[in-house]
N, C-alpha and C positions, 0 to 999 in steps of 0.2 A: 745265546747264539753262539759258536763257535769261530772264532776272530783266527784267522792267520795272518801272522805278522811275516811278511819276508824281510829280514833285517831288523832283527829283533835288537839289536845291539849297540845300534848307533846314536845318535845324539836324541832322535825323537822316540825312534823304536825303543830305548832303555826306558822311559818315560811311560809311553803309553803302555805297556806291558801290566805294570803295576794297575795302574789308571782302568784298563777293563776289566782286570780281576777284580779288583774293586768294585765293581758292579756289577759282578754276577757271571760274566764272562767267561766261557771255557777258551780260553788264550794258546796258540800254537804257536812260538816264535820260531826262527830260524836264523841259523850266524853259519859261517863257510868253515868255523871251527871248531873243532869239540871240545876245546878247550876252555869257551866262551859260554858254553851251553850252563855251566853252573848259575852264572848269574840270573837266566833267563827264567832257570827251574826255582832260585830262591826266592822270585819274586811271585810264585803260584802257577807260574804255566808251563808247560811241555815244548822241550828243548828239541829242535829237529837240526844235523846237518843239514843244510844244502846250499849247492852253487849257481846264484841266479845264472853265471852264464852258460849254463850245462844242461840242455832240455830235458834231458832223460833225469836228469836230477830235482828237476823243476818238477818235473809229470808226477814221478813216483812220489815227491813230497805231499804235493798236493792231493792226488788222487788218495794217498794213504790217510790224511788229516779230514779230508769231505768235510771243508770249511762252506759256513754260511755266507761269511764275509773275507776276503783278502784283501789286506792294507802293503803295498808297494811302498817299503822305505830303503830299496837296496841303492845304497850310494858308495862310495870312495872316497869321502869328503875328510880327508884327513893326511898331513903330510907336512912338507918343509912350506915355507913363504910363495905364496901367489907369485909366480913369474910371468907379469902383464905382456911378456914380449911371446913365451910362449905358452900362452891362455887355454888352449886348447889339447896340449899335450899334456898340462896338467892335471884337467877333467878328463881326460882318453878313459879312465877306468870306469869314472861316472857313468860317462855317455855312451860305454857299451853297453851298460845297466840301463840305463835308458830308453837304449833301442833294441839293443837283444835280448834282455834282460824283461822288458815291458815283452816283449814277444811271446818269449817262453810260459810267461806268465798267465796272460790272456788266455794262450794254446789252451794251457792247463784247465785253468779257470772254467772255459768253456766246456771241455771235455770231460768237468766234474760236475756241471750244470751250479756252478756258485753264483747264487744272485745279486752280489753285489761285490764293486772292484774299486776302491778307493788308492790313486798314486799321488808320490810326492813331486810337485813342481816346483819353480821359483818365480819371485816376485819381485821386479824392480828394472834392472840393465837390461834385459829382454823385452822390455816394452818398448812402441813407438817413441823417436823423442823428438815428434813434433807434436804440437798443441801445448795442450794445459799441463801441471807439475805433475797432476794426480791421475792415473788413469785405472779405470775399472775393467770388471773382464770381459766387457764387449768390444774393447778398445783392442785393434791387431798388435801385434808383436813386429821387432822393429825391420822392415822390412829391406835394409841395409846396414846388415850387422859389418862389423871391422872385420877383417880379415882372420887376427887370430883369435877372435870370437866364435868366428862362422859354424864351426862345429859344433862346437857347445849348445848355440840355440838350435840349429838343426836338430841334437836330442833333444830339446826342448820340448820342441814343437813335435817329434816323434811322440815323446811321451804322453803328452796332452790329446793329440789327434787320434790315437790309437786306442788312447783310455775312453775319451768322449765317443766316437762310434762306435764302441763297445757297450755305450749304456754307462760309462763308469762315471766316477767323483774324481777329478783331481783339484789338487790342495796346494794351491801358490803359497810357497811359505817368504813371508819376507825374511832380511838376514836375521840369521840367527844366532839369538847370544845366551849367556847365561853361564852358572858353576860348570868350568872342565870345557867352554865352547863359545867359540864367537865368530858367527858369520860362518858356519859349516866349515870351517878349516882345520878342526884341530886346533886352534887357538894362534892360526897364523898370523891373522890380521892382526890379532893383539900382540903379539910378538913383534909384527913388524912395526905398530903404534910404538911401543915400549923404546924399540930402537931408533925411532925416527924416519924412521924407511918408507912412511906412509904419508907424503903430504897433502897438503890442501892444495889443485892446481888451478891454476888460475885464479876465476872469481868462486871455486868453489860450489858454484850451482848447479851441479848436479844432487837430485834428489833421490835419496834414499829411504826405504821403510823396512821395519826393524818387528823382529819378534822373539818373545822370549822363547827358549825350549818346552819350558812346562805349557805357556799354552797354544804354541805347535801342537802338543801332547793333543790338549783338553779339546783341540778344533779338531782331530784327527779321531777321538774318541767321538765326540756328538756326531759325526760324519758317520759312523757304522748304523747309527739307526735314524737319521735324520740328514733332510738336506734333498733337492730332484739332481739327478743327473746332472752333470756341465761341470764347469773350473768357480773354483773361488777364491778370493785372495784370502792369507789368514795372517795377516801382519797387525799391528797395533793401532790407535787413532791417529798418530802424529808421523806424517813421512815428514822431513826434513832435511834441507839441503848440505852438503859435506861441510860448507862453511860454518856449521853450527853444532852438527852431532862428533866430528873429529877433533875440535878440541877439547869440548865436553867429555870423550872418552877417553882420552891423553892425562887430562886431571882428573878424571875417576881412577886411573891405573896408577896413579902417582906418579906419569912421566913427564918428560918436559914438552912444550908446545909444537904443534907440530908446524917442520918448515913449509914454508910458501916458495914455488916455484911458478914461473908463468909456464901457460901448456904449450906454446914452443919447443921449451926445454926439456918438459914432461916426453914430447913427441920424441926425442931425440935420446933419453936417456932409457924410457921406459919402452910406452907403445900407444899409438893411437886406441886401442881399448883403453888403458889404464885412462889417456884423457876423455875417454867418452863417458867410463863411469863415474868421474869425477867433477864433470863438468857437463853433459846432457844427460845423465840417465834420471828415469822419470819415477815418481812412487807409485802406491796402490793406496787403491781405497777398499776399506774391510764394510763396505758397509752393508754387501751380502750374504756376507759368509754369520757377519752378526745377525741379521733378518731371518735367513734361513733356516741356519743352523742353531740358533738358537744359544749363540756363542758368544761370549763377552771376554775379554782379553786381560786377565789379572793385572797384568801390566801395561795400561792403556799407555805411557808413555815410555820411548826410551831414556828422556831423561831421569825418570825414577828408576828405571829398571839399570842402565849404568850407575849411577849413584848407587847405587848395592851392592857392584861388583866387587868382591873384594881386592882393597889396593895389591899389587905388585911390586917388588923392588923395580925400580928401572933399567931397563937394559942399557949399558954405553953405548954413547954414539958414534 
């Protein structure tokens, strides 16, 4: 098949290209920068320059490629440490790619007659914060997001809604970690843990689901040929509260144990968004993805995955 990867140099896209090439697919990968095409081409794919926010650029690339499948991996998840007070501002570029970028890709896909469309989303804090600690794809997203995360959740709703309405597949990745990447922010959260700037808030009861970047790539490769239209949670088998995973992550990185602060102080120093994620977030079940995509994570638990991370020299607190 001809597979078009929009965003082939990102955390998942860069691992997806060689997987699909190895399976015998003809892969076309895009980047906004011509300087980054070498990496795509070294992996055995065709590199194309494309600006996901430019409708004409997207249309030209897809009509020229004429793919059977489009994989939407466009994000801008790199940069400085997460600012929970200005959470939406930090995700503004990614939000634009999840809204306008998605619309451009879907319009070009329809014009080119592309039969299969797969888009990246996120499993975790967007879930509703009532009921049990682990949610399935049938559970709703949070109807009352915090003010700081409202625009980001709206962008997630858009990419999911537009994709499923078009008969496509949405893959909700858990918090991404792995070589050179942690939680999809270019290692920013890793640096926060090393500097003891990510504390356990309150009882640390927020539940997170994780996914090794290689498992995210393998699930996406599976979705190229398998799975009915709809939403799939792509994460490991072990959703866990912050009070469990954060100290273990710090230990794996050779960092000092995380500080602990009460929720009321976190609201004052950071924001309600940070308190929500650390105390009220819900995890995600991967049962549907395992059953319908015939996919199994190579890293079934973050416990083994974090332990395998290369220890780093601690950052001064």
